[in-house]
N, C-alpha and C positions, 0 to 999 in steps of 0.2 A: 217514214212512219214512226220510227223511234223518237224523232224530234217532236212530233206531234204528241206522242204519249208522255214524253218528259214535260212538255209545256202543260199538258192537261193535268199531270200530277202536281206541278208547281202551282197551277191555278187552284186546284182543289185544296192544297195545303194552305195557300193564302186565304181562301174562303173560310176554311176551318179556323184559322187563327183569328180572322175578323169576327166570326161568330162567337168565339171564346171571349174576345175582348169586349164585344157587345154585351154578352151575358153577365160578365163580372163587373161591368160599369167602367172599365178602363177606357173604352173608346170615348165615352162621354167626357171623362176627365181629360183625356188628350185633346178632344175638340175644344173644351173650355179653355185649357191652357194655351192652345194655339191661338184662339181668339183673343185672349188677354195679351199675349205677346204681340200680336198684330196691332192691337189698339195702342199698346205702349209704344211700339215702334213708330206708328203714325203720329203719336203725340209728341215725340221727341224730335226736335230739329237739331241741326249740326251744332248750333251755338249752345244748346242745352247740354248736349253730350260733352262738349269741351268744358263747360262749366262744372258738370258733375265729375268729370275726370280730374279737373284741377282741385276740386274740393276733396275728392278721395285721396289725391296726392298729399294735400295739406294735412288731412287727418292722419295719413300714414306717417308723416314727419312728426306730428305731435305725439302720436302713439309710440313711435320709436324713441322719442326723447323722454317719454314718461315710463320707460321700462325699468328705470332704476328702482330698486326695492323700496327705498325711503319715499320716493315720489308716489309709488303705488299705495303704500301704507297710508300716506298722508291723504291722498284722494279718497281712499276708502273710509278713513276716519271722518273726513269732512262730509261725505255723503251720508254716513251713519248719523252724524250729528244733525244734519238737516232733517233726516227722518225722525230722530228723537225729539228735536225741538218742535217740529210740526206746527209752526206758528205762522206760516206764510199767509193764510187767509185772514187772520186777525191777530197780528203781533201786538204785544204789550207796548204801550207808549211809555217811554222812560225819559224823564227830564234830567237835568243836571244833578239834582239831589238823589234821584233814583239811581243814576249811574254811579254816584259815589257810594251808595248803599250796596249796590251789586259788586263793587270792588272788594268787599269783605269776603265774598264767596271764592273759595280756593279754585273751583272749576273755572270761574270767570277770570281769575288771575292767570291761570294756566293758559286759557284761551287767548288772553291779551298778550301773554309772553310769546305765544306762537305767532300771533298777528304782527307783533313788533319785529320778530326775527324775519318773518315772511316779507313785511314791508321793506325792511333793510335790503334783503336779497333782491326784491323786485326793483328797488331803486338802482342797485348795482347793475342788474340785467338791462334796465332801460338805458343807462349810461353806455354800457358795452354795445348794445344794439344800435344806439344812436350814432356812435362812432363808426360802427361797421356800415351802417346805411349811408353815412356821409361820405365814406370812401368809395362806395360803388356808384 
């Protein structure tokens, strides 16, 4: 009889918890979340999971190598410059003479200096990586 009473109390507590979840909307949220997870699981096949895991690994490697303070500052400056320029939709067309005129601007000169240093470093990285890839 004690076991029956204990089970009855447990059932009553569970029912009370369900009523509370229903009343505050949590039960609906949980049902929607479970449905979304189920749909997502059905949509993913093994190959997709492996591809996503590989991409996450690659992104982790890139993020790890970008942890140097100078790299982070440079990426932030580049992103802010893209926002400031805001010319993606309709960039100004600049010919040879326009480019020469722009060279008088100190900001353009500083940007070109950065690009030249970056291009030199990029060339060195390409050479180093080509050698490493040839060896493997």
